[in-house]
C-alpha positions in Angstrom: 20.1 63.5 -10.3 18.8 64.4 -6.5 17.4 61.0 -6.4 20.6 59.2 -7.5 22.4 60.7 -4.4 19.6 59.3 -2.1 20.0 55.8 -3.3 21.9 53.4 -1.0 22.8 51.5 -4.2 24.7 54.7 -5.5 26.9 54.7 -2.5 27.7 50.8 -2.6 28.7 51.4 -6.3 30.9 54.2 -5.4 32.5 52.1 -2.5 33.1 49.1 -4.9 34.9 51.4 -7.4 36.8 53.2 -4.9 38.2 49.6 -3.6 38.9 48.7 -7.3 40.7 52.0 -8.1 43.0 51.4 -4.9 43.5 47.9 -6.1 44.4 49.0 -9.4 46.9 51.6 -8.0 48.7 49.0 -5.8 48.8 46.1 -8.4 50.4 48.9 -10.8 53.4 49.4 -8.4 53.7 45.7 -7.6 53.7 44.7 -11.1 56.2 47.5 -12.0 58.6 46.8 -9.3 58.0 42.9 -9.3 56.5 42.9 -5.6 59.7 45.0 -4.4 58.5 48.6 -4.1 61.5 51.0 -3.0 60.9 53.0 -0.1 60.9 56.1 -2.2 58.3 54.8 -4.7 56.1 53.5 -1.7 56.1 57.2 -0.5 54.8 58.3 -4.0 52.2 55.4 -3.8 50.8 56.4 -0.5 50.9 60.3 -1.4 49.1 59.5 -4.6 46.1 57.6 -3.2 43.8 60.7 -2.5 44.7 62.4 -6.1 43.8 58.9 -7.8 40.9 58.4 -5.8 39.0 61.8 -6.1 40.1 62.2 -9.7 38.9 58.8 -11.0 35.6 58.8 -9.2 35.0 62.2 -10.4 35.7 61.1 -14.0 33.5 58.0 -13.5 30.6 60.1 -12.3 31.2 62.7 -15.2 31.0 59.8 -17.9 27.7 58.5 -16.3 29.3 55.1 -15.0 26.6 55.4 -12.1 23.5 55.9 -14.2 23.3 52.7 -16.1 21.9 49.3 -14.6 25.0 47.2 -14.2 22.8 43.9 -14.8 22.4 45.3 -18.2 26.0 46.3 -19.0 26.7 46.7 -22.8 29.6 47.7 -24.9 28.6 51.4 -24.6 29.1 51.2 -20.8 32.5 49.5 -21.4 33.6 52.2 -23.8 32.5 54.9 -21.1 34.9 53.0 -18.6 37.7 53.4 -21.2 36.9 57.0 -21.8 36.8 57.7 -18.1 39.9 55.8 -17.1 41.9 57.6 -20.0 40.6 61.0 -18.9 41.4 60.4 -15.2 44.9 59.3 -16.1 45.6 62.2 -18.4 44.3 64.7 -15.7 46.6 63.0 -12.9 49.6 63.0 -15.3 49.0 66.5 -16.2 48.8 67.5 -12.5 52.2 65.9 -11.7 53.7 67.4 -14.6 52.9 70.8 -13.7 53.6 70.3 -9.9 56.7 68.0 -10.0 57.7 68.0 -13.8 57.3 64.2 -13.5 60.5 63.8 -11.5 60.9 60.7 -9.8 57.6 59.0 -10.9 57.7 55.9 -12.9 55.6 56.4 -16.3 55.1 52.8 -16.6 53.0 52.8 -13.4 50.5 55.2 -14.9 50.2 52.9 -18.0 49.6 49.9 -15.8 47.2 51.8 -13.5 45.1 52.5 -16.4 45.1 49.2 -17.8 44.2 47.5 -14.3 41.6 50.2 -13.8 39.7 49.3 -17.2 40.2 45.5 -16.4 38.8 45.6 -13.1 35.9 47.9 -13.6 34.7 46.2 -16.8 35.3 42.7 -14.9 33.0 43.8 -12.1 30.3 45.1 -14.3 30.5 42.0 -16.7 30.4 39.7 -13.5 27.1 41.4 -12.3 25.7 40.8 -15.8 26.6 37.2 -15.9 25.2 36.6 -12.4 22.0 37.9 -13.5 22.3 36.0 -16.7 22.2 32.9 -14.9 18.5 33.4 -14.3 17.8 32.6 -17.9 20.3 29.9 -18.7 17.9 26.8 -19.6 19.6 24.6 -16.8 18.3 23.7 -13.4 17.6 27.2 -11.9 20.5 28.3 -9.6 18.8 31.4 -8.3 15.3 30.7 -6.9 12.2 32.3 -8.3 10.4 34.8 -5.8 6.9 34.1 -7.2 4.9 30.8 -6.4 3.2 30.4 -9.7 5.3 28.2 -12.1 6.6 30.0 -15.1 4.8 29.5 -18.5 6.7 27.6 -21.0 6.6 29.6 -24.4 8.2 29.8 -27.8 9.5 33.0 -29.4 8.8 34.1 -32.6 11.8 36.1 -34.2 15.5 35.8 -33.6 16.4 39.6 -34.0 17.6 42.2 -31.7 14.3 42.6 -30.2 13.9 38.8 -29.3 17.4 38.8 -27.9 16.6 41.8 -25.5 13.5 39.9 -24.5 15.2 36.8 -23.7 18.0 38.7 -21.9 15.7 41.1 -19.9 12.6 39.3 -19.0 13.7 36.2 -17.2 16.5 38.2 -15.5 13.6 39.5 -13.5 12.7 36.7 -11.0 9.2 37.7 -11.1 9.1 36.8 -14.8 6.1 34.5 -15.8 7.9 33.1 -18.8 10.4 30.3 -19.3 11.5 30.3 -23.2 12.2 26.9 -24.7 12.6 27.4 -28.4 12.9 30.3 -31.1 11.4 30.3 -34.6 12.7 32.7 -37.5 12.2 32.8 -41.2 15.9 33.5 -41.7 17.4 30.2 -43.0 20.9 31.5 -42.0 20.0 31.5 -38.2 18.4 27.9 -38.2 20.3 25.5 -36.0 22.0 28.2 -34.1 21.6 29.1 -30.4 20.3 32.5 -29.0 21.2 32.8 -25.3 21.0 29.1 -24.9 17.8 28.5 -26.9 17.8 26.6 -30.2 16.6 28.4 -33.2 14.5 25.5 -34.5 13.4 26.6 -38.1 11.0 28.9 -39.9 7.8 30.3 -38.2 5.4 28.2 -40.8 7.1 24.9 -39.1 5.8 26.0 -35.6 2.3 24.0 -35.8 4.2 20.7 -36.7 7.0 21.2 -33.8 4.6 21.8 -31.4 2.7 18.5 -32.4 5.9 16.7 -32.3 8.1 18.3 -29.6 6.2 21.2 -28.1 3.5 19.6 -26.0 4.6 21.5 -22.9 4.5 24.9 -24.6 1.8 27.1 -23.1 2.1 30.4 -25.0 3.7 32.1 -27.9 5.5 35.4 -27.8 5.8 37.6 -31.1 9.1 39.5 -30.7 9.1 41.1 -34.2 8.4 44.9 -33.8 9.4 45.9 -37.3 7.3 43.3 -39.1 4.9 44.5 -41.8 1.1 44.2 -41.5 0.7 41.7 -44.0 3.4 39.4 -42.7 2.1 39.7 -39.2 -1.4 38.8 -40.4 0.2 35.4 -41.6 2.1 34.7 -38.4 -1.3 35.6 -36.4 -3.0 32.8 -38.6 -0.4 30.3 -37.8 -0.5 31.2 -34.1 -4.4 30.6 -34.2 -3.8 27.3 -35.8 -1.8 26.1 -32.9 -4.4 26.7 -30.4 -2.2 28.6 -27.9 -2.6 32.0 -26.6 -0.1 34.5 -28.2 1.3 38.0 -27.3 3.3 40.5 -29.0 5.9 43.2 -28.0 4.8 46.9 -29.0 5.8 48.1 -32.6 8.9 50.1 -33.0 6.8 53.4 -33.4 5.1 52.8 -30.1 8.5 52.2 -28.4 10.0 55.2 -30.0 7.2 57.6 -29.0 8.0 56.7 -25.4 4.7 55.2 -24.6 5.9 51.7 -23.9 9.0 49.7 -23.4 10.1 46.3 -25.4 9.1 44.3 -22.5 5.4 45.6 -22.4 3.8 42.5 -23.7 0.1 42.6 -24.9 -2.2 40.9 -27.2 -2.1 41.4 -31.1 -4.1 44.4 -31.7 -5.7 45.2 -35.2 -3.4 48.2 -35.7 -0.4 45.7 -35.8 -2.0 44.2 -38.9 -1.8 47.6 -40.4 1.9 48.3 -39.6 4.3 49.1 -42.4 7.7 48.9 -40.4 9.4 52.0 -38.8 9.0 55.1 -40.6 12.2 56.6 -41.8 12.9 60.0 -40.3 15.5 62.5 -40.9 16.1 63.3 -37.4 18.3 66.2 -37.7 16.0 68.2 -40.0 13.1 67.6 -37.7 15.6 68.8 -34.7 16.4 72.0 -36.6 13.0 73.3 -36.5 11.9 71.9 -33.0 14.8 71.9 -30.7 14.8 74.8 -28.2 11.5 76.1 -29.7 8.2 76.9 -28.1 5.6 74.5 -29.7 1.8 75.0 -29.6 -0.2 72.0 -30.4 -4.0 72.6 -30.5 -6.2 69.7 -29.7 -3.3 68.4 -27.5 -5.6 66.1 -25.5 -6.8 64.2 -28.8 -5.5 61.1 -30.4 -3.2 63.1 -33.0 -2.5 66.0 -30.6 -1.4 63.9 -27.7 0.8 61.6 -29.9 2.5 64.7 -31.3 3.4 65.9 -27.7 5.1 62.6 -26.9 7.1 62.4 -30.1 8.1 66.2 -30.0 9.6 65.5 -26.7 12.4 63.3 -28.5 13.5 66.7 -30.1 14.0 68.6 -27.0 11.6 71.6 -27.5 12.1 74.5 -25.3 8.4 74.6 -24.3 5.2 72.8 -25.2 1.9 74.9 -25.3 -1.0 72.4 -24.9 -4.2 73.9 -26.2 -7.6 71.8 -25.9 -11.2 72.8 -25.5 -11.8 69.5 -23.3 -10.9 69.8 -19.7 -10.5 66.1 -19.1 -8.3 65.5 -22.3 -6.1 68.6 -21.4 -5.6 67.2 -17.7 -4.9 63.7 -19.0 -1.9 64.9 -21.5 -0.7 67.1 -18.7 -0.4 64.6 -16.2 1.2 62.3 -18.6 4.0 64.8 -19.5 4.4 65.6 -15.9 4.5 62.4 -14.0 5.3 59.8 -16.8 7.7 61.9 -19.1 9.0 64.2 -16.1 8.6 67.0 -18.6 7.9 70.3 -16.8 8.2 73.0 -19.4 4.6 73.1 -20.7 1.7 75.3 -20.3 -1.9 73.9 -20.4 -4.3 76.2 -22.2 -7.9 75.6 -21.9 -10.4 77.6 -24.2 -11.7 77.8 -27.6 -9.9 79.0 -30.7 -13.2 80.5 -31.7 -12.4 83.6 -29.2 -10.4 85.9 -31.0 -9.2 88.0 -27.8 -8.2 84.8 -26.1 -6.3 83.4 -29.2 -4.6 86.5 -29.5 -3.5 86.7 -25.9 -2.2 83.1 -26.2 0.0 84.0 -29.3 1.1 87.4 -27.6 1.8 86.0 -24.2 3.7 82.8 -25.1 5.2 83.7 -28.6 4.9 80.1 -30.1 7.6 79.5 -32.8 5.8 76.5 -34.4 2.1 75.4 -34.3 0.6 72.1 -34.9 -3.0 72.6 -35.6 -4.7 69.3 -34.8 -7.8 70.8 -33.3 -11.0 69.8 -35.4 -14.5 68.2 -35.4 -14.0 65.0 -37.5 -17.2 62.7 -37.0 -19.0 62.8 -40.3 -22.6 62.0 -39.5 -22.4 64.3 -36.2 -21.4 67.2 -38.4 -24.1 66.5 -41.0 -26.6 67.0 -38.1 -24.6 70.0 -36.7 -23.3 71.7 -39.6 -22.7 75.2 -38.0 -20.2 73.4 -35.5 -17.9 72.6 -38.5 -18.4 76.0 -39.6 -17.3 77.4 -36.2 -14.7 75.0 -35.1 -13.2 73.8 -38.4 -13.3 76.9 -40.6 -13.6 80.1 -38.5 -11.3 79.0 -35.6 -8.8 77.8 -38.2 -8.8 81.0 -40.4 -8.5 83.0 -37.2 -5.7 81.1 -35.7 -3.9 81.1 -39.4 -4.5 84.9 -39.6 -3.3 85.7 -36.1 -0.1 83.6 -36.5 0.9 85.3 -39.8 0.4 88.7 -38.3 2.8 87.7 -35.5 5.3 86.0 -37.9 5.1 82.7 -36.4 8.0 80.5 -38.0 5.9 77.4 -39.0 2.4 76.5 -39.2 1.0 73.0 -39.9 -2.6 72.2 -40.4 -3.6 68.7 -40.0 -5.9 67.7 -42.6 -7.9 64.5 -43.9 -8.6 62.3 -47.0 -12.2 63.4 -46.6 -11.1 66.9 -48.1 -10.8 65.3 -51.5 -13.9 65.6 -53.6 -15.7 66.0 -50.3 -19.5 64.9 -50.1 -19.9 65.8 -46.5 -20.0 68.9 -44.3 -16.8 67.7 -42.5 -14.9 67.0 -45.6 -15.8 70.3 -47.2 -14.9 72.2 -44.1 -11.3 70.6 -44.0 -10.8 71.4 -47.7 -11.6 75.0 -47.0 -9.1 75.3 -44.2 -6.3 74.0 -46.7 -7.6 76.6 -49.1 -7.3 79.2 -46.5 -3.9 78.0 -45.5 -2.6 78.3 -49.0 -4.2 81.9 -49.3 -1.8 83.0 -46.7 1.4 81.4 -48.2 2.9 84.4 -49.4 3.5 85.6 -45.8 6.8 85.0 -44.0 5.1 82.2 -41.8 6.0 78.8 -43.4 2.7 77.2 -43.9 1.7 73.7 -45.0 -0.9 71.0 -44.5 -0.8 67.2 -44.0 -3.5 65.1 -45.5 -4.0 61.3 -44.3 -6.8 58.9 -43.9 -8.1 57.2 -40.8 -6.1 56.9 -37.7 -6.5 53.4 -36.1 -8.1 53.6 -32.6 -8.8 57.3 -32.3 -11.8 58.6 -30.5 -14.9 58.1 -32.3 -13.3 55.7 -35.1 -14.9 52.6 -36.0 -12.5 50.2 -34.4 -13.4 51.0 -30.7 -17.2 50.6 -31.7 -16.6 47.4 -33.3 -14.7 46.2 -30.1 -17.5 47.2 -28.0 -20.0 45.5 -30.0 -17.9 42.2 -30.2 -17.8 42.4 -26.3 -21.6 42.5 -26.2 -21.9 39.6 -28.3 -22.7 41.3 -31.7 -24.0 42.2 -34.0 -21.2 44.2 -35.6 -22.7 46.8 -37.6 -21.0 47.7 -41.1 -22.4 50.3 -43.4 -21.9 48.6 -46.8 -20.1 45.2 -47.9 -17.9 47.2 -50.4 -17.0 50.3 -48.3 -13.3 50.8 -47.9 -11.2 53.2 -46.1 -7.4 54.1 -45.8 -5.8 53.4 -42.3 -2.5 54.2 -40.4 -1.4 53.8 -36.8 -1.4 57.0 -34.9 2.4 56.6 -34.3 3.2 56.4 -37.8 1.0 59.2 -38.8 2.5 61.8 -36.3 6.1 60.7 -37.1 5.3 61.5 -40.8 3.8 64.8 -39.9 6.7 65.9 -38.0 8.8 65.1 -41.1 6.4 66.8 -43.4 6.8 69.9 -41.1 10.6 70.0 -42.0 10.0 69.9 -45.7 7.4 72.4 -46.4 6.7 76.2 -46.0 5.0 77.6 -49.3 1.4 76.3 -48.9 2.1 72.7 -49.8 -0.3 69.9 -49.1 1.6 66.8 -48.1 -0.1 63.5 -48.6 0.9 60.5 -46.6 1.2 57.4 -48.4 -1.6 55.1 -46.7 -0.9 51.8 -48.5 -3.9 49.8 -49.6 -7.3 50.6 -48.6 -8.9 48.4 -46.2 -12.4 46.8 -46.6 -14.4 47.6 -43.5 -16.2 44.2 -43.6 -12.9 42.3 -43.7 -11.6 44.7 -40.8 -14.6 43.5 -38.7 -13.9 39.9 -39.4 -10.3 40.2 -38.3 -11.3 42.0 -35.1 -13.7 39.2 -34.4 -11.0 36.8 -35.0 -8.4 38.4 -33.0 -11.0 38.5 -30.0 -11.0 34.6 -30.2 -14.5 34.3 -32.0 -15.7 33.2 -35.5 -17.4 35.5 -37.8 -21.0 34.4 -38.7 -20.8 31.6 -36.1 -20.1 33.4 -32.8 -20.6 37.2 -33.9 -22.9 38.4 -36.8 -21.9 41.1 -39.2 -24.9 43.4 -39.9 -24.8 45.7 -43.1 -27.0 48.9 -42.2 -26.4 51.3 -45.1 -24.3 54.3 -45.6 -24.7 57.1 -43.2 -25.4 60.8 -44.3 -22.5 62.1 -46.2 -20.4 58.9 -46.3 -18.8 57.6 -49.6 -17.9 54.0 -50.7 -14.3 55.0 -50.7 -12.0 57.8 -49.9 -9.3 59.5 -51.9 -6.1 61.2 -51.1 -5.7 63.2 -54.2 -7.8 64.3 -57.2 -6.7 64.3 -60.9 -6.7 67.9 -60.8 -4.1 68.2 -58.1 -0.4 67.5 -59.4 1.2 65.1 -57.0 5.0 65.1 -56.8 7.3 62.8 -54.7 9.3 64.2 -52.1 12.8 62.8 -50.9 10.9 60.7 -48.4 9.2 57.6 -49.8 6.1 57.8 -47.7 5.2 61.5 -48.3 3.9 63.1 -51.4 3.3 66.8 -52.1 0.6 68.4 -54.1 0.9 71.7 -55.8 -2.5 72.8 -56.4 -3.7 76.3 -57.4 -3.4 79.0 -55.0 -5.9 81.6 -54.0 -6.1 84.9 -52.5 -7.7 85.6 -49.1 -9.6 88.6 -50.2 -11.5 86.1 -52.7 -12.4 83.9 -50.0 -13.1 86.2 -47.2 -16.8 87.3 -48.5 -18.1 83.8 -48.8 -16.5 82.7 -45.6 -18.4 85.8 -43.8 -21.5 84.5 -45.6 -20.7 80.9 -44.4 -20.4 82.2 -40.7 -23.5 84.3 -41.1 -25.3 81.2 -42.4 -24.1 79.1 -39.4 -25.4 82.0 -37.0 -28.8 81.6 -38.4 -28.7 77.8 -38.5 -29.6 77.8 -42.1 -28.5 74.5 -43.6 -29.3 75.6 -47.3 -27.1 78.8 -47.0 -24.3 76.8 -45.5 -24.1 74.2 -48.2 -24.4 77.0 -50.7 -21.6 79.0 -49.3 -19.4 75.9 -49.0 -20.2 75.1 -52.7 -18.8 78.5 -53.8 -15.6 78.1 -51.4 -14.9 74.4 -52.4 -16.2 74.0 -56.0 -15.5 70.2 -55.8 -17.9 69.8 -52.8 -20.9 67.6 -54.0 -23.3 67.3 -51.1 -24.4 63.6 -50.8 -27.9 62.7 -50.6 -28.1 59.5 -48.4 -31.4 60.1 -47.1 
């Protein structure tokens, strides 16, 4: 707000509106008295100028007429003008009624004044928008471009709201590098119509033929379909590749909703776009009920899941965010993002390890979190096969301690972020995460609402396969895949976190929520797609090399077992498991033995203890 008062534009807008307020006031008298204003009424006209000016400008400011950008004036802005003008007129009439009982004042003057105020203020803003709009009308340019390089001619795929906004906003900037020439959309009802002066030519599949016959000057393709599913986008990418032109896309709806980017942040098509299933349906009111105004602790706040949770929780107006991480660099990164990019100040960075009982107790006592999202964990399967004691300390001991301390302090809600590797685990990492689910369920009789959310791999997270493949492709290959038939479930981090927040509003009795991951992806096919998206051809430009399964790995992952009763929820992308509960007193002796085995670095005893604690754990012998 202070920044707004320091802006020269703010005072220019105030001056323009003040002039229009005075003009509307004068026109109302001229119209009412047919340009022959009686002396008595002229006196009233002059006396009312300061009242009208102060009251109307105050209402305009109250209704946010100076916060929007006039070049992007919308119906929402025009509605605010109507509300502000109505409020100002009612206030002025109420003051005159109380002070003078409205004696001597013409009532029709106030009706006319309201009408002229709405017309003049709306007309000014619409006029400014039209002036900026001249910059994207496909006629000889009326307003000169500021940059020296010529605009690149491009076609737009998609004729929905996102495309309309892109056409309207991008070329309105004189620095825009694009000049749109045509639009393609699969909705036959739009074919032959005009979108902001651009013809909607036909379906997307007709693009290559149109380029050959009429689009010789086109230099680039922009995909403006943020809600398109991964399978459909894969088809569109194939069509774009056939055209031989470079192509870009706008961000997905989940990215835009998370606040990370705007719709104008064009980028190359990424592999995660091919996995997108459209925008997750969220019950915003239910999520707000447990987050708004609350103190929320996110462990692993600097990681892929933790940082995305932080961004998305901001949408629900938390009272305070507690950012806990053992990595100084990751914690600093999310801290700087919240403070400087999000302008969110109500946070507390907490650097330390949850394995420290005294420190963890201090954190909970000092900050009193209402909600805890426990995303901190080690997750790299081969790494934990080599360092199993760290899985015990970080995934089991730290989680058990945090749950215990949270329950003792009656924290309202506690959500454990789990993994599909917890299902029939064959590795230390999966067994440790399954054990954390059991520990959570062992405390479910407490007043704290406890739950876990289980899902598969997150695209692009730290240590995942996609960044590895990209770096191998950049080096010219080979891309190393463990096995031709290995498959995994994948989900974008934005969608995963949206569904985590939704699941957090639904549980509380030790449930394990399972996110529907769609169809599993063959890793070999993923490698081929990534190679093609980089502009190369698998086998010809970049070799794919199969190196065999690593220690603890399976050919496929599961999200549930036959013994776990899966029940649908009211959300079509979330299922819930009602597995058998357990008691902490039954788990504690073996957890103690597990930690002791880790202390003595005894792999055999660690596996034995995990096998007792997680009966479905079958250690893999991959050499």
